[in-house]
C-alpha positions as CSV (number, residue, x, y, z in Angstrom):
1,M,31.3,17.2,-55.7
2,D,29.9,19.0,-52.8
3,T,29.8,17.0,-49.6
4,D,27.4,19.4,-47.8
5,K,24.5,18.3,-50.0
6,H,24.6,14.7,-48.3
7,T,25.1,16.0,-44.8
8,P,21.9,15.9,-42.8
9,P,20.7,19.2,-41.4
10,P,21.6,20.1,-37.8
11,G,19.5,18.4,-35.1
12,T,18.7,15.4,-37.4
13,G,20.2,12.0,-37.6
14,A,19.9,9.0,-39.9
15,E,16.7,8.0,-38.3
16,G,15.2,11.5,-38.3
17,P,15.1,14.4,-36.0
18,V,17.0,14.0,-32.8
19,S,15.8,15.9,-29.7
20,P,18.2,17.9,-27.6
21,P,19.0,16.4,-24.2
22,G,16.2,17.0,-21.7
23,Q,13.7,18.0,-24.4
24,V,10.8,15.7,-25.8
25,L,10.8,15.3,-29.5
26,L,7.0,14.8,-29.7
27,D,4.4,16.7,-27.6
28,L,1.9,13.8,-26.6
29,T,-0.1,15.9,-24.1
30,H,-2.8,16.7,-26.7
31,L,-3.4,13.2,-27.6
32,P,-6.6,11.4,-26.3
33,E,-5.8,8.3,-24.1
34,E,-7.0,5.8,-26.7
35,A,-4.8,7.3,-29.4
36,L,-1.9,7.4,-26.9
37,L,-2.3,3.7,-26.1
38,R,-2.3,2.8,-29.8
39,L,1.0,4.7,-30.3
40,I,2.6,3.1,-27.3
41,C,1.5,-0.4,-28.3
42,A,2.8,0.2,-31.8
43,G,6.1,1.4,-30.3
44,L,6.4,-1.7,-28.0
45,T,6.6,-4.0,-31.0
46,R,9.8,-2.2,-32.2
47,L,11.6,-2.5,-28.8
48,S,14.3,-5.1,-28.3
49,P,14.0,-7.6,-25.6
50,A,16.5,-5.6,-23.5
51,G,14.3,-2.5,-23.8
52,L,11.0,-4.1,-22.6
53,P,12.0,-4.4,-18.9
54,Q,12.8,-0.7,-18.9
55,V,9.3,0.1,-20.2
56,D,7.8,-2.3,-17.6
57,A,9.7,-0.7,-14.9
58,Q,8.5,2.7,-15.9
59,V,4.9,1.5,-16.2
60,R,5.0,0.0,-12.6
61,S,6.5,3.1,-11.3
62,Q,3.8,5.3,-12.8
63,Q,1.1,3.0,-11.7
64,L,2.2,3.1,-8.2
65,A,2.6,6.9,-8.2
66,R,-0.9,7.3,-9.6
67,E,-2.4,4.9,-7.0
68,R,-0.8,6.8,-4.3
69,E,-2.1,10.1,-5.6
70,E,-5.6,8.6,-5.7
71,V,-5.5,7.4,-2.2
72,L,-4.1,10.9,-1.0
73,R,-7.0,12.6,-2.9
74,A,-9.5,10.2,-1.3
75,R,-8.1,10.8,2.2
76,E,-8.2,14.6,1.6
77,T,-11.8,14.4,0.4
78,L,-12.9,12.2,3.3
79,A,-11.1,14.5,5.9
80,E,-12.7,17.6,4.5
81,V,-16.2,15.8,4.6
82,A,-15.4,14.9,8.2
83,R,-14.3,18.5,9.2
84,R,-17.4,20.0,7.6
85,T,-19.7,17.7,9.5
86,G,-17.8,17.8,12.8
87,Q,-17.1,14.1,12.7
88,T,-13.8,12.0,12.4
89,V,-13.1,9.6,9.7
90,T,-13.5,6.8,12.2
91,D,-16.9,8.2,13.0
92,L,-17.9,8.1,9.4
93,F,-16.4,4.6,8.8
94,P,-16.3,2.7,12.2
95,D,-15.6,-0.6,10.4
96,L,-12.3,0.8,9.1
97,E,-11.0,1.7,12.5
98,P,-7.4,0.3,12.9
99,T,-7.1,-2.6,15.4
100,K,-4.7,-2.1,18.2
101,G,-1.8,-4.4,18.3
102,R,-1.4,-7.5,16.2
103,R,-4.1,-8.8,13.8
104,K,-5.7,-12.2,14.5
105,R,-4.5,-15.0,12.3
106,A,-7.3,-16.3,9.8
107,G,-9.2,-19.0,11.4
108,A,-7.9,-18.3,15.0
109,G,-10.9,-18.4,17.3
110,N,-11.2,-17.4,20.8
111,A,-9.4,-19.7,23.1
112,A,-11.2,-21.2,26.1
113,V,-10.7,-19.3,29.4
114,K,-8.3,-21.3,31.6
115,Y,-7.6,-18.8,34.5
116,R,-9.9,-16.4,36.2
117,G,-8.7,-13.6,38.6
118,P,-10.1,-12.4,41.8
119,K,-12.0,-9.6,40.1
120,G,-13.2,-11.7,37.3
121,Q,-10.4,-11.2,34.8
122,T,-9.8,-13.9,32.5
123,W,-6.9,-15.4,30.6
124,S,-6.7,-18.4,28.1
125,G,-3.2,-19.2,29.1
126,R,-2.0,-18.1,25.6
127,G,0.3,-15.2,24.9
128,R,1.7,-12.8,27.5
129,T,0.8,-13.3,31.1
130,P,-1.7,-10.5,32.0
131,K,-0.7,-7.9,34.5
132,W,-3.4,-9.0,37.1
133,L,-1.7,-12.5,37.2
134,E,1.9,-11.1,37.3
135,W,0.9,-9.0,40.3
136,E,-0.9,-11.9,42.1
137,E,2.3,-14.1,41.5
138,A,4.4,-11.3,42.8
139,Q,2.4,-11.3,46.0
140,G,3.3,-14.9,46.4
141,R,0.2,-16.7,44.9
142,N,0.4,-19.7,42.7
143,R,-0.9,-19.5,39.1
144,Q,-2.7,-22.8,39.7
145,E,-4.9,-21.0,42.3
146,F,-6.7,-19.2,39.4
147,A,-6.9,-22.2,37.0
148,L,-10.3,-23.2,36.1
149,G,-11.6,-26.8,36.3
150,K,-12.9,-28.5,33.2
151,D,-16.5,-27.9,34.2
152,E,-15.7,-24.2,34.7
153,G,-15.3,-21.6,32.0
């Protein structure tokens, strides 16, 4: 009995054709997105519970990469429009101008003025001591000299 008749041809396994390392067995680039989604969903049902997180990680990675690409394309488009019109992106979208320093906490309103400097500068008493008050204190003045009364402000 000839055993070669039962030996699968080279490049195939018991489950069917095996792709060489680094090569894709099926070329899916020609499939429309809807057909590709159906194929992927059908394949997901055959995966083991251990295989699903690998797919999930790949999906998240692809999603982040595509979102970054979209943002970069949008930035390039906006920058090109700004260059053509002689504007900056900030000129085109002043509401999107980044804030300097820290952002305000949600719900944090303007604190009442508690100190007023000799040139009209104000300070609420919160946060870092302003330069004008540091200078006045360095000159020997007391912080309380600049404190406003309850009826002032």
